[in-house]
Each structure stands twice: as structure tokens, then as C-alpha cells.
VODREN-155486 format. One record per atom (N, C-alpha, C, CB): x, y, z; residue in three letters; atom name; residue number from 1. Coordinates in nm, 4 decimals, padded with zeros to 6 digits. Glycine has a CB too. Layout:
BEGIN
<x X y Y z Z kolkol ala kolmar CA pase NUM>
...
//
This chain:
BEGIN
<x 06.0415 y -03.6726 z -11.9792 kolkol met kolmar N pase 1>
<x 05.9235 y -03.7049 z -12.0567 kolkol met kolmar CA pase 1>
<x 05.9657 y -03.7760 z -12.1852 kolkol met kolmar C pase 1>
<x 05.8415 y -03.5773 z -12.0880 kolkol met kolmar CB pase 1>
<x 05.8806 y -03.8661 z -12.2299 kolkol ile kolmar N pase 2>
<x 05.9033 y -03.9388 z -12.3542 kolkol ile kolmar CA pase 2>
<x 05.8155 y -03.8777 z -12.4636 kolkol ile kolmar C pase 2>
<x 05.8730 y -04.0911 z -12.3367 kolkol ile kolmar CB pase 2>
<x 05.8734 y -03.8549 z -12.5783 kolkol ser kolmar N pase 3>
<x 05.7983 y -03.8113 z -12.6959 kolkol ser kolmar CA pase 3>
<x 05.7816 y -03.9311 z -12.7871 kolkol ser kolmar C pase 3>
<x 05.8700 y -03.6932 z -12.7700 kolkol ser kolmar CB pase 3>
<x 05.6579 y -03.9720 z -12.8078 kolkol ile kolmar N pase 4>
<x 05.6274 y -04.0801 z -12.9005 kolkol ile kolmar CA pase 4>
<x 05.6011 y -04.0148 z -13.0352 kolkol ile kolmar C pase 4>
<x 05.5043 y -04.1671 z -12.8522 kolkol ile kolmar CB pase 4>
<x 05.6887 y -04.0419 z -13.1319 kolkol leu kolmar N pase 5>
<x 05.6821 y -03.9774 z -13.2624 kolkol leu kolmar CA pase 5>
<x 05.6289 y -04.0735 z -13.3677 kolkol leu kolmar C pase 5>
<x 05.8197 y -03.9253 z -13.3033 kolkol leu kolmar CB pase 5>
<x 05.5443 y -04.0205 z -13.4533 kolkol thr kolmar N pase 6>
<x 05.4933 y -04.1015 z -13.5622 kolkol thr kolmar CA pase 6>
<x 05.4576 y -04.0121 z -13.6807 kolkol thr kolmar C pase 6>
<x 05.3710 y -04.1832 z -13.5168 kolkol thr kolmar CB pase 6>
<x 05.4374 y -04.0746 z -13.7921 kolkol ala kolmar N pase 7>
<x 05.3940 y -04.0052 z -13.9130 kolkol ala kolmar CA pase 7>
<x 05.2630 y -04.0690 z -13.9561 kolkol ala kolmar C pase 7>
<x 05.5025 y -04.0127 z -14.0276 kolkol ala kolmar CB pase 7>
<x 05.1682 y -03.9861 z -13.9943 kolkol phe kolmar N pase 8>
<x 05.0407 y -04.0438 z -14.0364 kolkol phe kolmar CA pase 8>
<x 04.9743 y -03.9564 z -14.1412 kolkol phe kolmar C pase 8>
<x 04.9475 y -04.0621 z -13.9165 kolkol phe kolmar CB pase 8>
<x 04.9266 y -04.0219 z -14.2423 kolkol thr kolmar N pase 9>
<x 04.8375 y -03.9610 z -14.3406 kolkol thr kolmar CA pase 9>
<x 04.7617 y -04.0752 z -14.4064 kolkol thr kolmar C pase 9>
<x 04.9166 y -03.8740 z -14.4471 kolkol thr kolmar CB pase 9>
<x 04.6342 y -04.0569 z -14.4259 kolkol ser kolmar N pase 10>
<x 04.5591 y -04.1635 z -14.4902 kolkol ser kolmar CA pase 10>
<x 04.4165 y -04.1195 z -14.5193 kolkol ser kolmar C pase 10>
<x 04.5590 y -04.2884 z -14.4031 kolkol ser kolmar CB pase 10>
<x 04.3678 y -04.1658 z -14.6317 kolkol asp kolmar N pase 11>
<x 04.2269 y -04.1539 z -14.6629 kolkol asp kolmar CA pase 11>
<x 04.1589 y -04.2891 z -14.6459 kolkol asp kolmar C pase 11>
<x 04.2071 y -04.1003 z -14.8057 kolkol asp kolmar CB pase 11>
<x 04.2380 y -04.3881 z -14.6070 kolkol asp kolmar N pase 12>
<x 04.1890 y -04.5248 z -14.5904 kolkol asp kolmar CA pase 12>
<x 04.1204 y -04.5373 z -14.4539 kolkol asp kolmar C pase 12>
<x 04.3058 y -04.6279 z -14.6036 kolkol asp kolmar CB pase 12>
<x 03.9932 y -04.5723 z -14.4532 kolkol lys kolmar N pase 13>
<x 03.9156 y -04.5795 z -14.3298 kolkol lys kolmar CA pase 13>
<x 03.9709 y -04.6840 z -14.2328 kolkol lys kolmar C pase 13>
<x 03.7705 y -04.6106 z -14.3616 kolkol lys kolmar CB pase 13>
<x 04.0248 y -04.7930 z -14.2835 kolkol val kolmar N pase 14>
<x 04.0797 y -04.8974 z -14.1967 kolkol val kolmar CA pase 14>
<x 04.2039 y -04.8459 z -14.1242 kolkol val kolmar C pase 14>
<x 04.1139 y -05.0241 z -14.2786 kolkol val kolmar CB pase 14>
<x 04.2934 y -04.7781 z -14.1958 kolkol arg kolmar N pase 15>
<x 04.4140 y -04.7216 z -14.1308 kolkol arg kolmar CA pase 15>
<x 04.3766 y -04.6152 z -14.0281 kolkol arg kolmar C pase 15>
<x 04.5091 y -04.6608 z -14.2366 kolkol arg kolmar CB pase 15>
<x 04.2758 y -04.5354 z -14.0580 kolkol val kolmar N pase 16>
<x 04.2311 y -04.4343 z -13.9616 kolkol val kolmar CA pase 16>
<x 04.1761 y -04.5031 z -13.8371 kolkol val kolmar C pase 16>
<x 04.1234 y -04.3413 z -14.0246 kolkol val kolmar CB pase 16>
<x 04.0992 y -04.6079 z -13.8567 kolkol lys kolmar N pase 17>
<x 04.0433 y -04.6826 z -13.7434 kolkol lys kolmar CA pase 17>
<x 04.1555 y -04.7445 z -13.6593 kolkol lys kolmar C pase 17>
<x 03.9467 y -04.7930 z -13.7934 kolkol lys kolmar CB pase 17>
<x 04.2569 y -04.8024 z -13.7235 kolkol leu kolmar N pase 18>
<x 04.3711 y -04.8591 z -13.6505 kolkol leu kolmar CA pase 18>
<x 04.4455 y -04.7510 z -13.5726 kolkol leu kolmar C pase 18>
<x 04.4673 y -04.9295 z -13.7477 kolkol leu kolmar CB pase 18>
<x 04.4688 y -04.6375 z -13.6352 kolkol trp kolmar N pase 19>
<x 04.5401 y -04.5280 z -13.5690 kolkol trp kolmar CA pase 19>
<x 04.4624 y -04.4781 z -13.4472 kolkol trp kolmar C pase 19>
<x 04.5641 y -04.4123 z -13.6675 kolkol trp kolmar CB pase 19>
<x 04.3317 y -04.4665 z -13.4603 kolkol asn kolmar N pase 20>
<x 04.2503 y -04.4255 z -13.3454 kolkol asn kolmar CA pase 20>
<x 04.2619 y -04.5247 z -13.2308 kolkol asn kolmar C pase 20>
<x 04.1040 y -04.4107 z -13.3864 kolkol asn kolmar CB pase 20>
<x 04.2642 y -04.6533 z -13.2637 kolkol trp kolmar N pase 21>
<x 04.2789 y -04.7570 z -13.1613 kolkol trp kolmar CA pase 21>
<x 04.4157 y -04.7469 z -13.0938 kolkol trp kolmar C pase 21>
<x 04.2601 y -04.8974 z -13.2232 kolkol trp kolmar CB pase 21>
<x 04.5208 y -04.7291 z -13.1736 kolkol val kolmar N pase 22>
<x 04.6564 y -04.7202 z -13.1190 kolkol val kolmar CA pase 22>
<x 04.6682 y -04.5994 z -13.0252 kolkol val kolmar C pase 22>
<x 04.7607 y -04.7102 z -13.2335 kolkol val kolmar CB pase 22>
<x 04.6101 y -04.4866 z -13.0630 kolkol gln kolmar N pase 23>
<x 04.6144 y -04.3688 z -12.9757 kolkol gln kolmar CA pase 23>
<x 04.5480 y -04.3975 z -12.8414 kolkol gln kolmar C pase 23>
<x 04.5460 y -04.2491 z -13.0437 kolkol gln kolmar CB pase 23>
<x 04.4316 y -04.4603 z -12.8441 kolkol arg kolmar N pase 24>
<x 04.3627 y -04.4961 z -12.7192 kolkol arg kolmar CA pase 24>
<x 04.4467 y -04.5933 z -12.6376 kolkol arg kolmar C pase 24>
<x 04.2244 y -04.5577 z -12.7488 kolkol arg kolmar CB pase 24>
<x 04.5113 y -04.6884 z -12.7047 kolkol tyr kolmar N pase 25>
<x 04.5957 y -04.7863 z -12.6368 kolkol tyr kolmar CA pase 25>
<x 04.7067 y -04.7164 z -12.5578 kolkol tyr kolmar C pase 25>
<x 04.6563 y -04.8849 z -12.7387 kolkol tyr kolmar CB pase 25>
<x 04.7762 y -04.6219 z -12.6215 kolkol tyr kolmar N pase 26>
<x 04.8841 y -04.5512 z -12.5519 kolkol tyr kolmar CA pase 26>
<x 04.8316 y -04.4783 z -12.4291 kolkol tyr kolmar C pase 26>
<x 04.9527 y -04.4519 z -12.6463 kolkol tyr kolmar CB pase 26>
<x 04.7226 y -04.4071 z -12.4437 kolkol val kolmar N pase 27>
<x 04.6672 y -04.3304 z -12.3326 kolkol val kolmar CA pase 27>
<x 04.6242 y -04.4221 z -12.2181 kolkol val kolmar C pase 27>
<x 04.5483 y -04.2463 z -12.3802 kolkol val kolmar CB pase 27>
<x 04.5617 y -04.5328 z -12.2500 kolkol glu kolmar N pase 28>
<x 04.5124 y -04.6247 z -12.1473 kolkol glu kolmar CA pase 28>
<x 04.6224 y -04.7106 z -12.0864 kolkol glu kolmar C pase 28>
<x 04.4061 y -04.7137 z -12.2054 kolkol glu kolmar CB pase 28>
<x 04.7270 y -04.7412 z -12.1636 kolkol thr kolmar N pase 29>
<x 04.8326 y -04.8300 z -12.1165 kolkol thr kolmar CA pase 29>
<x 04.9403 y -04.7565 z -12.0379 kolkol thr kolmar C pase 29>
<x 04.8951 y -04.9015 z -12.2332 kolkol thr kolmar CB pase 29>
<x 04.9741 y -04.6366 z -12.0817 kolkol phe kolmar N pase 30>
<x 05.0848 y -04.5636 z -12.0203 kolkol phe kolmar CA pase 30>
<x 05.0347 y -04.4569 z -11.9237 kolkol phe kolmar C pase 30>
<x 05.1717 y -04.4996 z -12.1279 kolkol phe kolmar CB pase 30>
<x 04.9387 y -04.4911 z -11.8399 kolkol val kolmar N pase 31>
<x 04.8793 y -04.3940 z -11.7487 kolkol val kolmar CA pase 31>
<x 04.9797 y -04.3399 z -11.6468 kolkol val kolmar C pase 31>
<x 04.7623 y -04.4567 z -11.6764 kolkol val kolmar CB pase 31>
<x 05.0806 y -04.4170 z -11.6120 kolkol asp kolmar N pase 32>
<x 05.1801 y -04.3741 z -11.5134 kolkol asp kolmar CA pase 32>
<x 05.3052 y -04.3166 z -11.5773 kolkol asp kolmar C pase 32>
<x 05.2180 y -04.4897 z -11.4249 kolkol asp kolmar CB pase 32>
<x 05.3024 y -04.2947 z -11.7065 kolkol leu kolmar N pase 33>
<x 05.4187 y -04.2473 z -11.7801 kolkol leu kolmar CA pase 33>
<x 05.3910 y -04.1083 z -11.8362 kolkol leu kolmar C pase 33>
<x 05.4556 y -04.3455 z -11.8934 kolkol leu kolmar CB pase 33>
<x 05.4861 y -04.0183 z -11.8166 kolkol glu kolmar N pase 34>
<x 05.4708 y -03.8856 z -11.8750 kolkol glu kolmar CA pase 34>
<x 05.5164 y -03.8919 z -12.0203 kolkol glu kolmar C pase 34>
<x 05.5521 y -03.7783 z -11.7949 kolkol glu kolmar CB pase 34>
<x 05.4225 y -03.8717 z -12.1122 kolkol phe kolmar N pase 35>
<x 05.4568 y -03.8792 z -12.2542 kolkol phe kolmar CA pase 35>
<x 05.3702 y -03.7838 z -12.3342 kolkol phe kolmar C pase 35>
<x 05.4406 y -04.0227 z -12.3069 kolkol phe kolmar CB pase 35>
<x 05.4179 y -03.7546 z -12.4524 kolkol glu kolmar N pase 36>
<x 05.3396 y -03.6804 z -12.5500 kolkol glu kolmar CA pase 36>
<x 05.3400 y -03.7614 z -12.6786 kolkol glu kolmar C pase 36>
<x 05.3966 y -03.5355 z -12.5727 kolkol glu kolmar CB pase 36>
<x 05.2317 y -03.7552 z -12.7502 kolkol leu kolmar N pase 37>
<x 05.2194 y -03.8225 z -12.8787 kolkol leu kolmar CA pase 37>
<x 05.2257 y -03.7144 z -12.9855 kolkol leu kolmar C pase 37>
<x 05.0862 y -03.9069 z -12.8888 kolkol leu kolmar CB pase 37>
<x 05.3302 y -03.7195 z -13.0688 kolkol val kolmar N pase 38>
<x 05.3522 y -03.6153 z -13.1693 kolkol val kolmar CA pase 38>
<x 05.3401 y -03.6782 z -13.3079 kolkol val kolmar C pase 38>
<x 05.4922 y -03.5469 z -13.1507 kolkol val kolmar CB pase 38>
<x 05.2451 y -03.6293 z -13.3851 kolkol val kolmar N pase 39>
<x 05.2202 y -03.6809 z -13.5193 kolkol val kolmar CA pase 39>
<x 05.2770 y -03.5826 z -13.6209 kolkol val kolmar C pase 39>
<x 05.0679 y -03.7044 z -13.5434 kolkol val kolmar CB pase 39>
<x 05.3744 y -03.6300 z -13.6974 kolkol gly kolmar N pase 40>
<x 05.4334 y -03.5464 z -13.8011 kolkol gly kolmar CA pase 40>
<x 05.3521 y -03.5502 z -13.9286 kolkol gly kolmar C pase 40>
<x 05.5754 y -03.5898 z -13.8294 kolkol gly kolmar CB pase 40>
<x 05.3469 y -03.4379 z -13.9961 kolkol gln kolmar N pase 41>
<x 05.2732 y -03.4264 z -14.1209 kolkol gln kolmar CA pase 41>
<x 05.3691 y -03.4046 z -14.2376 kolkol gln kolmar C pase 41>
<x 05.1713 y -03.3118 z -14.1128 kolkol gln kolmar CB pase 41>
<x 05.3276 y -03.4510 z -14.3523 kolkol asn kolmar N pase 42>
<x 05.4010 y -03.4270 z -14.4757 kolkol asn kolmar CA pase 42>
<x 05.2995 y -03.4259 z -14.5883 kolkol asn kolmar C pase 42>
<x 05.5125 y -03.5351 z -14.4995 kolkol asn kolmar CB pase 42>
<x 05.3093 y -03.3266 z -14.6728 kolkol his kolmar N pase 43>
<x 05.2101 y -03.3122 z -14.7799 kolkol his kolmar CA pase 43>
<x 05.2704 y -03.3359 z -14.9179 kolkol his kolmar C pase 43>
<x 05.1475 y -03.1739 z -14.7748 kolkol his kolmar CB pase 43>
<x 05.3906 y -03.3965 z -14.9213 kolkol asp kolmar N pase 44>
<x 05.4513 y -03.4304 z -15.0499 kolkol asp kolmar CA pase 44>
<x 05.3723 y -03.5420 z -15.1169 kolkol asp kolmar C pase 44>
<x 05.5989 y -03.4723 z -15.0315 kolkol asp kolmar CB pase 44>
<x 05.3863 y -03.5507 z -15.2476 kolkol thr kolmar N pase 45>
<x 05.3284 y -03.6616 z -15.3225 kolkol thr kolmar CA pase 45>
<x 05.4416 y -03.7307 z -15.3963 kolkol thr kolmar C pase 45>
<x 05.2166 y -03.6129 z -15.4216 kolkol thr kolmar CB pase 45>
<x 05.4714 y -03.8553 z -15.3671 kolkol pro kolmar N pase 46>
<x 05.4074 y -03.9382 z -15.2659 kolkol pro kolmar CA pase 46>
<x 05.4476 y -03.8961 z -15.1246 kolkol pro kolmar C pase 46>
<x 05.4425 y -04.0844 z -15.2884 kolkol pro kolmar CB pase 46>
<x 05.3731 y -03.9453 z -15.0280 kolkol phe kolmar N pase 47>
<x 05.3983 y -03.9172 z -14.8863 kolkol phe kolmar CA pase 47>
<x 05.5416 y -03.9527 z -14.8507 kolkol phe kolmar C pase 47>
<x 05.3000 y -03.9951 z -14.7964 kolkol phe kolmar CB pase 47>
<x 05.6089 y -03.8644 z -14.7792 kolkol asn kolmar N pase 48>
<x 05.7479 y -03.8849 z -14.7385 kolkol asn kolmar CA pase 48>
<x 05.7493 y -03.9072 z -14.5876 kolkol asn kolmar C pase 48>
<x 05.8387 y -03.7626 z -14.7791 kolkol asn kolmar CB pase 48>
<x 05.7573 y -04.0330 z -14.5468 kolkol lys kolmar N pase 49>
<x 05.7515 y -04.0684 z -14.4049 kolkol lys kolmar CA pase 49>
<x 05.8675 y -04.0068 z -14.3274 kolkol lys kolmar C pase 49>
<x 05.7525 y -04.2203 z -14.3879 kolkol lys kolmar CB pase 49>
<x 05.9874 y -04.0093 z -14.3832 kolkol ala kolmar N pase 50>
<x 06.1035 y -03.9533 z -14.3133 kolkol ala kolmar CA pase 50>
<x 06.0846 y -03.8048 z -14.2856 kolkol ala kolmar C pase 50>
<x 06.2312 y -03.9754 z -14.3953 kolkol ala kolmar CB pase 50>
<x 06.0328 y -03.7320 z -14.3821 kolkol ala kolmar N pase 51>
<x 06.0081 y -03.5890 z -14.3617 kolkol ala kolmar CA pase 51>
<x 05.9024 y -03.5669 z -14.2536 kolkol ala kolmar C pase 51>
<x 05.9638 y -03.5228 z -14.4936 kolkol ala kolmar CB pase 51>
<x 05.8015 y -03.6516 z -14.2492 kolkol ala kolmar N pase 52>
<x 05.6972 y -03.6394 z -14.1480 kolkol ala kolmar CA pase 52>
<x 05.7518 y -03.6703 z -14.0091 kolkol ala kolmar C pase 52>
<x 05.5803 y -03.7325 z -14.1806 kolkol ala kolmar CB pase 52>
<x 05.8359 y -03.7723 z -13.9967 kolkol val kolmar N pase 53>
<x 05.8968 y -03.8047 z -13.8677 kolkol val kolmar CA pase 53>
<x 05.9895 y -03.6914 z -13.8240 kolkol val kolmar C pase 53>
<x 05.9748 y -03.9386 z -13.8759 kolkol val kolmar CB pase 53>
<x 06.0643 y -03.6349 z -13.9169 kolkol asn kolmar N pase 54>
<x 06.1505 y -03.5210 z -13.8835 kolkol asn kolmar CA pase 54>
<x 06.0673 y -03.4023 z -13.8352 kolkol asn kolmar C pase 54>
<x 06.2354 y -03.4799 z -14.0054 kolkol asn kolmar CB pase 54>
<x 05.9527 y -03.3795 z -13.8964 kolkol ala kolmar N pase 55>
<x 05.8646 y -03.2717 z -13.8522 kolkol ala kolmar CA pase 55>
<x 05.8158 y -03.2980 z -13.7099 kolkol ala kolmar C pase 55>
<x 05.7448 y -03.2568 z -13.9481 kolkol ala kolmar CB pase 55>
<x 05.7818 y -03.4228 z -13.6802 kolkol ala kolmar N pase 56>
<x 05.7393 y -03.4584 z -13.5449 kolkol ala kolmar CA pase 56>
<x 05.8525 y -03.4344 z -13.4457 kolkol ala kolmar C pase 56>
<x 05.6934 y -03.6055 z -13.5391 kolkol ala kolmar CB pase 56>
<x 05.9739 y -03.4704 z -13.4828 kolkol ala kolmar N pase 57>
<x 06.0892 y -03.4514 z -13.3940 kolkol ala kolmar CA pase 57>
<x 06.1119 y -03.3029 z -13.3640 kolkol ala kolmar C pase 57>
<x 06.2160 y -03.5125 z -13.4569 kolkol ala kolmar CB pase 57>
<x 06.0904 y -03.2185 z -13.4621 kolkol arg kolmar N pase 58>
<x 06.1068 y -03.0742 z -13.4394 kolkol arg kolmar CA pase 58>
<x 06.0036 y -03.0207 z -13.3413 kolkol arg kolmar C pase 58>
<x 06.0966 y -02.9981 z -13.5714 kolkol arg kolmar CB pase 58>
<x 05.8855 y -03.0807 z -13.3383 kolkol glu kolmar N pase 59>
<x 05.7791 y -03.0357 z -13.2491 kolkol glu kolmar CA pase 59>
<x 05.7896 y -03.0959 z -13.1090 kolkol glu kolmar C pase 59>
<x 05.6448 y -03.0699 z -13.3087 kolkol glu kolmar CB pase 59>
<x 05.8587 y -03.2067 z -13.0970 kolkol ala kolmar N pase 60>
<x 05.8629 y -03.2815 z -12.9713 kolkol ala kolmar CA pase 60>
<x 05.9415 y -03.2071 z -12.8639 kolkol ala kolmar C pase 60>
<x 05.9240 y -03.4192 z -12.9940 kolkol ala kolmar CB pase 60>
<x 05.9028 y -03.2307 z -12.7394 kolkol ser kolmar N pase 61>
<x 05.9705 y -03.1648 z -12.6281 kolkol ser kolmar CA pase 61>
<x 06.0257 y -03.2629 z -12.5248 kolkol ser kolmar C pase 61>
<x 05.8758 y -03.0695 z -12.5608 kolkol ser kolmar CB pase 61>
<x 06.0186 y -03.3920 z -12.5544 kolkol gly kolmar N pase 62>
<x 06.0651 y -03.4913 z -12.4583 kolkol gly kolmar CA pase 62>
<x 06.2160 y -03.5055 z -12.4533 kolkol gly kolmar C pase 62>
<x 06.0049 y -03.6232 z -12.4900 kolkol gly kolmar CB pase 62>
<x 06.2620 y -03.5751 z -12.3492 kolkol asp kolmar N pase 63>
<x 06.4042 y -03.6050 z -12.3325 kolkol asp kolmar CA pase 63>
<x 06.4439 y -03.7305 z -12.4094 kolkol asp kolmar C pase 63>
<x 06.4379 y -03.6217 z -12.1843 kolkol asp kolmar CB pase 63>
<x 06.3463 y -03.8127 z -12.4408 kolkol leu kolmar N pase 64>
<x 06.3681 y -03.9389 z -12.5104 kolkol leu kolmar CA pase 64>
<x 06.2641 y -03.9494 z -12.6210 kolkol leu kolmar C pase 64>
<x 06.3595 y -04.0612 z -12.4125 kolkol leu kolmar CB pase 64>
<x 06.3076 y -03.9884 z -12.7408 kolkol phe kolmar N pase 65>
<x 06.2161 y -04.0047 z -12.8526 kolkol phe kolmar CA pase 65>
<x 06.1939 y -04.1530 z -12.8784 kolkol phe kolmar C pase 65>
<x 06.2702 y -03.9345 z -12.9792 kolkol phe kolmar CB pase 65>
<x 06.0692 y -04.1906 z -12.8978 kolkol leu kolmar N pase 66>
<x 06.0321 y -04.3264 z -12.9353 kolkol leu kolmar CA pase 66>
<x 05.9584 y -04.3165 z -13.0672 kolkol leu kolmar C pase 66>
<x 05.9445 y -04.3965 z -12.8249 kolkol leu kolmar CB pase 66>
<x 06.0144 y -04.3775 z -13.1713 kolkol leu kolmar N pase 67>
<x 05.9539 y -04.3743 z -13.3045 kolkol leu kolmar CA pase 67>
<x 05.8638 y -04.4965 z -13.3217 kolkol leu kolmar C pase 67>
<x 06.0634 y -04.3703 z -13.4156 kolkol leu kolmar CB pase 67>
<x 05.7387 y -04.4733 z -13.3612 kolkol val kolmar N pase 68>
<x 05.6449 y -04.5827 z -13.3795 kolkol val kolmar CA pase 68>
<x 05.5686 y -04.5649 z -13.5103 kolkol val kolmar C pase 68>
<x 05.5476 y -04.5910 z -13.2608 kolkol val kolmar CB pase 68>
<x 05.5164 y -04.6751 z -13.5607 kolkol asp kolmar N pase 69>
<x 05.4259 y -04.6688 z -13.6749 kolkol asp kolmar CA pase 69>
<x 05.2853 y -04.6471 z -13.6228 kolkol asp kolmar C pase 69>
<x 05.4341 y -04.7980 z -13.7618 kolkol asp kolmar CB pase 69>
<x 05.1986 y -04.5960 z -13.7043 kolkol thr kolmar N pase 70>
<x 05.0644 y -04.5608 z -13.6585 kolkol thr kolmar CA pase 70>
<x 04.9667 y -04.6768 z -13.6553 kolkol thr kolmar C pase 70>
<x 05.0095 y -04.4546 z -13.7450 kolkol thr kolmar CB pase 70>
<x 05.0056 y -04.7904 z -13.7097 kolkol asp kolmar N pase 71>
<x 04.9117 y -04.9025 z -13.7106 kolkol asp kolmar CA pase 71>
<x 04.9592 y -05.0209 z -13.6270 kolkol asp kolmar C pase 71>
<x 04.8879 y -04.9477 z -13.8522 kolkol asp kolmar CB pase 71>
<x 05.0560 y -04.9966 z -13.5398 kolkol val kolmar N pase 72>
<x 05.1017 y -05.0992 z -13.4456 kolkol val kolmar CA pase 72>
<x 05.1273 y -05.0346 z -13.3105 kolkol val kolmar C pase 72>
<x 05.2300 y -05.1704 z -13.4977 kolkol val kolmar CB pase 72>
<x 05.1287 y -05.1171 z -13.2064 kolkol cys kolmar N pase 73>
<x 05.1590 y -05.0626 z -13.0739 kolkol cys kolmar CA pase 73>
<x 05.2611 y -05.1496 z -13.0033 kolkol cys kolmar C pase 73>
<x 05.0315 y -05.0510 z -12.9890 kolkol cys kolmar CB pase 73>
//
């Protein structure tokens, strides 16, 4: 299984809309692929992307990790 790891936090409506689109894209595009989408959280100020990705990696259960940004696919 592939673990798709990302970090996301935003109060920006446009970034939230993009992230929602990207999530749908993965589900619709990778229908024949066993994967999980793991979103890491970080509540530091300012946001610490590396810490959020590390949190996602700790939660992931796949054999292969794919790191992606939340506003691109």
C-alpha cells in the first residue's frame, strides 16, 4: 500500500477549496491503487510543515510514502 502524506492547515477559503479538489482527484484517479491519504497536523505558530509531515509519517501504514503538497496533484 502507498501512503500519500501531506501537511495542511489553512483559514484561506481558496486553499481549502484546492485541497478538497486534490482529495477528490486522488480518489477518482487512483481507483485501482491501494492507498491511504494521511494529513499531518501541526499547531505551532508559525505553521511547521516539516513537523506536520513527520506527524503524517508516524500515522501512515503504507510500504511506500509519497509526499505531496495539498494544492497540487
